[in-house]
N, C-alpha and C positions, 0 to 999 in steps of 0.2 A: 411557044415551046420553051423559050429561054426563061420566062417567068415561072413556068411549072417546074422546071429543073431547079430554079433558085429556091422556090418554096420547099421542094423536096429535100434539098441539101440543108436548108435551115432547120427543118423539122428533125432531120437525123442528128444534126449537131446538138439541138436542144435535148433530144432524148439521151444522147451519149453523156452530156454534161450532167443531166439528172442522175443517170446511172452511176457516174463517178463521184458526184458531190454528196448525194444522200447517205451512202454508207459512212462517209467520213464524218458527216454531221451527227449521225447516230452514235458513232464510236466516241466522238468528242463529248457528246452529252452524257454517255454512260460513264466516261472517265470523270467528268465534273461531278456527277452524282456520287460516284464512289469516293472521290476525294472529300466531298462535303460530309458524307457519312462517316468517313474515317477521321476527319479532322475536327469534328464537333463533339468533344467529350462532355456534352451538356448534362448527361445523366451519370457522370462518374463520381468517384469518392471525393477527389480534390475539388470538383465543382461544388459539391454540397458543402464542404468545409469552407470554401471561399465565400459561398453565399451566406453561411452562418456568420462568418467574420464581418461581412459587409452589413448584415442586419444588426449585429451587435454594435457596430460603430454608429448606426442610425438609431440606436436605442430601441429597436424592435426585438425585445428579448424573447417573447413567446414564439415569434416566427423563427428566431435563431435556434431555439430549442427544437422546433419541428425539423429544421434542416439538419441539426446534429443527430436527431433520431434516425433520419434517413441515412445519414453518413455512417452511423454506427451499424446499421444493417448491411452496408456495403463494405465495411472494414474487414480486411483479411489478414493483416499482420499486426504484431504487437505495437509497432510504431504508429500505425493508423488508429488503433484503439486508444493508444496513449494520447494522440492528438485530439480525438473526439472528447475524451474524458477531461482533458485540460480545459478546453473551451466550455464544457458543461459546468465545470467548477467555477470558472470566471463569471459565466452568465448567471448561475444560481446565486453567487455572492452579490452581484448587483441587484438581483431581485429580492435580496434580504433573506434568502433561504440558506443560512449558514450551515446547518447540519447536512443538507444535501450537497452543498459546496465542498465540505470536508470529505464526504464520502467519495465524491468524484475525484478530488485531489488524491485521495488515498488509492483509488483504483489506478489512476495514471502513474503514480510513483511506484506502485507495486509492480507495474509492468516495466517501468524505466526509472530507476531511482535518481539518475542525474538529469532528468527532464527539466526544462525551464519553461516559465510562463510564456505563452505565445503573444500576449499583448501587455501593455502597461496597465497596472492595476493600482488600487489605493494601498497605502502602507499596511492597513489592517488586513487586507486580503493576502498581501505578500507575507505578513507574519504568520497567518494561518497556514499558508502553503509550506513555509519553512518548518513550522512546528510539526506538520504531518511528516515531512521528510526526516526530521530528527527522530520522531517516534519509530518510523520504519527502520532507521539505521540501528536504533537500540534493540528493537525486536530481533533483527537479523543477527546482531552481535550475541544476544542471549542464546539464540538457536545454534549459532556456530560453537559457542562454548559448551552447550549441552551435547552436541554431536562429538566434540573432542573428548568429553569426559566419558561418554557412553561406552566406547570400546574397552577402556581400562577397567570399567566395572564388570563388563562381560568376561574379560580374560581373568579377572581375579576369582571368579566363582569356582571353576574346576580345579581346586588346589588339593583335593584329597583322592589321589589315584590309589584306592585301597585294593581294587581288584586286579591290579596289573601283575601281581605275583601269585599265581594259583598254587604254587608249591607250599607256601606258608599257610594257606587256608586248608589244604588237604592234610598236612602232616599233624598239627595239633588239633585234636577234636574238641578240646576243652577251652581253647582260647576264644572262639566266637561268642559264647555266653558272657565271657569277661569283658569283651570289647563293647558290648551293648550298653551296660551301665556306665562304663567310663565315658562313652560318647554321649550318653544321656546326661551325665554330670557336666560334661564340657559345654554342651550347647547353651545352657543358661548363662554361663560366663561370657560366651561370645555375644549373646543378646544383650547382656548388661553392658559390655564394652561398647557395642554399637549405640545403645541408648545413651550412654555417657558421652560418646562422641557427637551425637546429634544435638543434645541439650536443647530441647524444644523451647524453653522459656526465652533464651536470648534471641533465637530465630523468630519467635513470635513478636517480641518487642521490636526487632529490626524490621520485620514485615509491616508492623503497625506504623513505624516511623516512615517507611517508604511510602505507604499509602497516604499518610497524613501530609507528607511533603508533596506528593503528586497532586492531591486535591487542593492543597494550599497554592500550588503553582497555577492550577486552573483558575481559582478565584482571583489570583493576582492578575492573570491575563485578562479575565473578565473586567476587573476594576480598571485596568489601563484602557481597555476598549471603550468602556463607558465614559472615561475622562476624555478620550479623543472625540467621542460622539458629542459630549457636552461642548467641547471647543468648536466643533463644526456646526452645531445647531445655533439657532437664534436665541437670544436671551428670553427667558420666559419659563413657563411651567415644564416644558419638555427638558430644558437644560437643567432645571432643579431636580427633575426626576432622575436624569442621568447621574448627576452628582450624588444624590442619595444612594442610588444603587452602587456607585463606585465606592462610597464610604463603607457601606455594609459589606461589600465583597472584600475590601482591603482589611477590615477588621477580622473577618473570617479567615482570610489568608494568614494574617499575623498569628491568630490563635492556633491554626493548624501547623504553622512553622514551629511554634513553641512546643506543641505536642510532639512533632517529629523530632526535635532536638532532645526532648526529655526521653522519648522512647529509645533513641540511639544511645544516649548516655546509659540508660538502664540496661540496654543490650550489652554494652561494653562491660559494665560492672558485673552483671550476672554471668557473662562469659568467663571472666577470670576467676570469680569466686566459685562458680560451678566446677571449674577445672580443679581447684584445690580440694573441694569436697569429693570429687571423683577419686583423687589420689588417696584421700583418707579412707574411702570405702574399700579401695583395693588393698590397703595395708591391713585393715581389720579382717579377721578370719571369717 
């Protein structure tokens, strides 16, 4: 009898322990699964960017671009898009895809003009990056000046409030036919004054000088880049090819700079001489 009661007591204790312990184990397992799901951002944006950075350091450029493509699809803010575009520009530059690299840098700096390169790059890539930044700054400065000039042009147009005094129009019936030819005679003089102020020849020369200077600067940068490539490459046919390209580009840059200086001088001369002829035309009847 004592043995039967002992076994009954032990079975009851085992049953109670299972009832008390199993729910706790299930709850703990659920918490651990929840924490692991919440604490593993393996598919997040930053994880993709970090993966791309690691692949770039390992010289796995194609796989890095794939990771950046996935990160671009997950980007939600301008800062995240800027980060992806910056890495794309760096990777494309190391792949030798300079046009694609410049496009990516331009996209990143358009979103955030004061952005900085995320990794250390070669001097040539850094120069391309800063060149894109300066171009965007100049474009924004031109747009700001255009916006500042635009309101004044708009406010100068409504300067002839003729219809504000209806009494003058109703009283003399013969004046309206007289005002029409007078206005018709005045309008050519206004057009002549505007055409004299514009003076297209100096502006055309100045524009040609600016274009020539810009193209010359481009060839100058290309020449410097080829010289740097020749320094970095081993002596041989490749180095000679870089040097020949650099010489041709330097010659083209010098010619274009000369054209730009000549056009600028012509613009200045025609500007002042055109002003004198305009005064002469105004004096003549």
